[in-house]
C-alpha positions, 0 to 999 in steps of 0.5 A: 642516178647515183651521187656521182652522176652515174646511172649504174646502180651500186647494187649491180656490182655486188650481185655480179660478184655474188653470181661469179662466186656461186658459178666458181663454186659450182665449177669447183664442186663438179670438177672435183667430183669427176673421179667420184663413184656416184654409186657410192654417193648414197652412203655419204662416204661410208664404206660398203657394209659387210655385215647384216647389222651394218645397214642399220648403222648406215641408215642412222648416219644417212638420217643424221647427215640429211637432218644436218644438211637440211638445217645447214641449208636453212641457216645458210639461206637465211644468212645469204638472204639477210646479207643481200636484202638487208644490207645497208645502202651506200646512200643511207646511213640511218640505223635500221629498225631494231627488233627486240623480245620477239616471242614467236621467234624466240619460241621457234629457235628454242623448240625446233632444236629440242625437236631435232635433238629428241628425234636424233636421240630416239633413233640413236637409242633404238638402234643402239639397243638393237646393235648391242643385243646379245643372243643366248648362244652365238655361233662363234666367240672371239676374245679380242685382247688389245695391248700396246701396240697390237692385238691378240685373238682368243678363239673360244671353240672346241678345236681338235688337238686343243684340250681344256675348258674356257669357262675355268681357264685362268687366262680368261679369268678377267672375263665376267661369268655372264659371258662365260655362260655362253662359252661352248663346252670343252672349249680348249681354244686356239689363239693368234697374236700379232705385233706392229710388224706382222703382215697379212700373208696374202695382201701384205697389209700390216697387223695380225689377221682374224679369220671369221666365218661368213653367215655365222653370228660372231660375238666379240668379247673385248678386254685390254691388258693396259690402257683403253683401246677401241676395236674397229673393223671399218666396213662393219661400221661398228666399233667399241671401246676395249677398256681395262677392268671392264669387259664390253661385247657385241655381235655381228654376222658377216655376210661378205667374204674378203679381207677387211681393214681394222684399226684402233680408234682410240688414241692409246699412246705413241704408237697408236697408229700402228695398232692395225689388224685385218679381218678375213671372212671366209666360208665356214669350212675354211674357218674350221680348217683355219682353227685346226691349222692354228692347233697344229702350229701349237697355238692352243689354249689362250693368251691372258685376256687382260686386267681383272675386273674392277670392283664396280664391274664385279658389283654390276655382274652380281646385280645382274645375276 
């Protein structure tokens, strides 16, 4: 019996409120998920992969989210359990027993985080080294040039109607020799540039459109004319910084035709949000025809790739050689 003479236990209202709160949370979660496509649930909100390399990135994200969820459930469970079963009773005012210097517990919450971080580091390092691996001779090479506030794409290829050599082109002088060694011979090249007002002619989406062939290995050589940008094709699940004076590169193999959204993922200034572009993946035949169409339009040769290498980057190249 409680002090006021009632038979009602003081714990019952608390349990009833907790049950009501959990029920309301469950209803809210299920109601908001009615319009969700449950086929997308395993991807945890990530877009459908459109390259052969993207599933590896998706798997890394899924593993990270699963580990985070497991840790979160454990922590939330311990907090809720402590709040319910170790709360002070209304009829008791004494201080509960205090526990200090519990070595097993202290060792546990020191070792477990180290194990979690070590496992995540291993899988991240393993996948990163694989994703940044460059083949000797890619099928397609694209010099992506970032600038405030759009993109240019130098298509390093031997195109009918375009003369010259990408390896000796002064416009591509900022690109290190270790990348030029893989350029095709007699690559006069073509280019396509955009502005924030450029639109995709088919879909009307903002930004210039980069065409790529399906099933071919594409190497992106990233250079900048001004500040740091970041080249991100959303369904590729891969992005990399575009740094002035420092050239980055990575490769993907598109395996799905379509037009996909790209954007700058680095805050690069006042109009950063307008640095959008499109990637159109087509058959190899249509891609080759597109290069010829650019040459017929007079878009032959290359636009300046960007800021020349810094001394640090030149030293790194000399060491590698």
